[in-house]
C-alpha positions as CSV (number, residue, x, y, z in Angstrom):
1,M,-100.1,81.4,31.0
2,I,-98.8,82.5,34.4
3,E,-98.0,79.7,36.8
4,V,-98.9,80.4,40.4
5,I,-96.8,78.6,43.0
6,T,-98.5,77.9,46.4
7,E,-96.8,78.2,49.7
8,K,-96.9,74.4,50.0
9,Q,-95.3,73.9,46.6
10,K,-92.7,76.5,47.5
11,S,-92.0,74.8,50.8
12,V,-91.7,71.4,49.2
13,S,-89.3,72.7,46.5
14,D,-87.3,74.5,49.2
15,R,-87.2,71.3,51.2
16,E,-86.0,69.3,48.2
17,L,-83.4,72.0,47.5
18,I,-82.1,72.0,51.0
19,L,-81.9,68.2,51.1
20,K,-79.8,68.3,47.9
21,C,-77.6,70.9,49.5
22,Q,-77.1,68.7,52.5
23,R,-75.8,66.0,50.2
24,G,-73.2,68.4,48.9
25,D,-75.0,69.5,45.7
26,R,-73.2,72.8,44.8
27,A,-75.7,73.7,42.1
28,A,-78.6,73.4,44.5
29,F,-76.7,75.6,47.0
30,R,-76.2,78.3,44.2
31,H,-80.0,78.2,43.6
32,L,-80.7,78.5,47.3
33,Y,-78.2,81.4,47.5
34,R,-80.0,83.2,44.6
35,L,-83.4,82.7,46.4
36,Y,-82.3,84.0,49.8
37,Q,-79.5,86.4,49.1
38,P,-81.7,89.5,48.3
39,K,-83.6,89.2,51.6
40,I,-80.5,88.5,53.6
41,R,-78.7,91.4,52.0
42,S,-81.6,93.7,52.7
43,T,-81.8,92.6,56.3
44,L,-78.1,93.1,56.9
45,Y,-78.1,96.5,55.2
46,Q,-80.9,97.7,57.5
47,L,-79.1,96.3,60.6
48,C,-75.5,97.1,59.8
49,G,-75.3,99.6,56.9
50,Q,-73.3,99.5,53.7
51,E,-69.7,99.5,54.8
52,F,-69.1,95.8,55.3
53,L,-72.3,94.5,53.7
54,E,-70.6,92.2,51.1
55,D,-68.4,90.7,53.8
56,F,-71.5,90.1,56.1
57,V,-73.5,88.5,53.3
58,Q,-70.6,86.2,52.4
59,E,-70.2,85.2,56.1
60,V,-73.9,84.3,56.4
61,F,-73.8,82.0,53.4
62,L,-70.5,80.5,54.5
63,R,-72.1,79.6,57.8
64,V,-75.1,78.3,56.0
65,W,-72.9,76.0,53.8
66,H,-71.0,74.7,56.8
67,G,-74.1,74.3,58.9
68,L,-76.5,72.7,56.4
69,P,-75.4,69.1,57.0
70,K,-76.4,69.5,60.6
71,L,-79.8,71.1,59.9
72,R,-82.3,68.5,61.1
73,S,-85.5,70.1,59.9
74,P,-85.3,71.6,56.4
75,E,-88.8,73.2,56.9
76,Y,-87.2,75.5,59.4
77,F,-84.5,76.7,57.0
78,S,-85.9,80.2,56.7
79,T,-85.9,80.7,60.5
80,W,-82.5,79.2,60.7
81,V,-80.9,81.4,58.0
82,Y,-82.4,84.5,59.6
83,R,-80.9,83.4,62.9
84,I,-77.5,83.1,61.3
85,T,-78.1,86.6,59.7
86,W,-78.9,88.0,63.2
87,N,-75.7,86.4,64.7
88,V,-73.5,87.8,61.8
89,A,-75.1,91.2,62.3
90,I,-74.3,91.2,66.0
91,D,-70.8,89.9,65.5
92,G,-70.2,92.4,62.7
93,R,-71.4,95.4,64.8
94,R,-69.2,94.3,67.7
95,Q,-66.2,94.1,65.5
96,L,-67.1,97.5,63.9
97,A,-67.5,99.1,67.3
98,K,-64.0,97.8,68.4
99,R,-62.5,99.0,65.2
100,Q,-64.0,102.4,65.5
101,M,-62.8,102.7,69.1
102,R,-59.2,101.9,68.0
103,I,-59.4,104.5,65.2
104,A,-61.0,107.1,67.5
105,K,-58.2,106.6,70.0
106,S,-55.4,106.8,67.4
107,T,-56.6,110.0,65.9
108,D,-57.7,113.2,67.6
109,E,-58.9,114.8,64.4
110,E,-62.2,112.9,64.1
111,N,-64.2,111.1,66.7
112,S,-66.9,109.8,64.5
113,L,-66.8,107.7,61.4
114,D,-69.4,108.1,58.8
115,S,-70.6,105.0,56.9
116,E,-70.4,105.1,53.2
117,S,-73.5,106.7,51.7
118,R,-76.0,104.4,50.0
119,P,-75.3,104.2,46.3
120,Q,-77.8,106.2,44.2
121,D,-79.6,103.8,42.0
122,S,-82.4,106.3,41.1
123,P,-82.4,110.0,40.2
124,D,-85.6,110.5,42.2
125,L,-84.3,112.9,44.9
126,M,-87.4,112.7,47.1
127,Q,-87.1,108.9,47.2
128,L,-83.4,109.2,48.1
129,H,-84.2,111.7,50.8
130,Y,-86.9,109.5,52.2
131,E,-84.6,106.4,52.2
132,E,-81.9,108.4,54.0
133,V,-84.3,109.7,56.6
134,V,-85.6,106.1,57.2
135,R,-82.0,104.8,57.5
136,Q,-81.2,107.6,60.0
137,G,-84.4,106.6,61.9
138,L,-83.3,103.0,62.0
139,E,-79.9,104.1,63.4
140,I,-81.5,105.7,66.5
141,L,-83.1,102.4,67.5
142,S,-81.1,99.8,69.5
143,L,-80.1,96.8,67.4
144,E,-82.7,94.7,69.2
145,H,-85.5,97.1,68.3
146,R,-84.2,97.6,64.8
147,A,-84.0,93.9,64.2
148,V,-87.7,93.3,65.1
149,L,-88.8,96.3,63.0
150,V,-86.7,95.3,59.9
151,L,-87.7,91.6,60.1
152,H,-91.4,92.4,60.6
153,D,-92.1,95.5,58.6
154,L,-89.5,95.3,55.9
155,E,-89.0,91.5,55.5
156,D,-92.7,90.7,56.2
157,L,-91.8,87.9,58.6
158,P,-94.5,86.8,61.1
159,Q,-94.0,87.8,64.8
160,K,-93.8,84.1,65.8
161,E,-91.0,83.4,63.4
162,I,-89.1,86.5,64.6
163,A,-89.4,85.2,68.1
164,Q,-87.8,82.0,67.0
165,I,-85.1,83.8,65.0
166,L,-84.1,86.1,67.9
167,E,-84.8,83.5,70.5
168,I,-87.0,85.7,72.6
169,P,-90.6,85.4,73.8
170,L,-93.4,86.4,71.4
171,G,-94.5,89.1,73.9
172,T,-91.0,90.6,73.7
173,V,-91.3,90.8,69.9
174,K,-94.6,92.6,70.2
175,S,-93.3,95.0,72.8
176,R,-90.2,95.8,70.8
177,L,-92.2,96.2,67.6
178,H,-94.5,98.6,69.3
179,Y,-91.7,100.7,70.8
180,A,-89.7,100.7,67.5
181,R,-92.7,101.8,65.5
182,K,-93.5,104.5,68.0
183,T,-89.9,105.8,68.1
184,M,-89.6,105.7,64.4
185,G,-92.9,107.5,63.9
186,Q,-91.8,110.3,66.3
187,F,-88.5,110.6,64.4
188,L,-90.2,110.7,61.0
189,Q,-92.6,113.4,62.3
190,K,-89.7,115.5,63.5
191,Q,-88.1,115.2,60.1
192,G,-91.3,116.3,58.4
193,V,-91.8,113.0,56.5
194,L,-95.1,112.1,58.2
């Protein structure tokens, strides 16, 4: 028999898990990590690429561990953890930009650095091509537009929660989502994907 867990049950169990974490329960934190790590990893990959992904994921969960005792409302954990993810992405991109500028200044041979290519998990070449085109399309968007598109369309977060995560008005989320989808659609059409 398949057990169906409702959102309320999930929320209650997440709340209990977070309360245990706040009391220093490392096993509960490991469980929380296993629940949220795939989504956080995916979001960071879409926002920052592969090169420092492991470091960024670790930084998010380090900040979560240190910040959990101060979290007043466990029911807002998801919004809070995505806010941390957003901050880590911004900080990481700034550090990466500074590093790239230093490297570009020190060498005249190459002015651009290519990120590592995404590992090939599947032999399906069309799927790999499509993923690469989408990644390139995401790169043409500003970080602000990319964040809204990734959180809404890839992570399935509601617009209201995205507004809370990014600390921007709901109307701005809607505007950025519209612009990002339009820009991405035009890019995909030029690439012959749509």
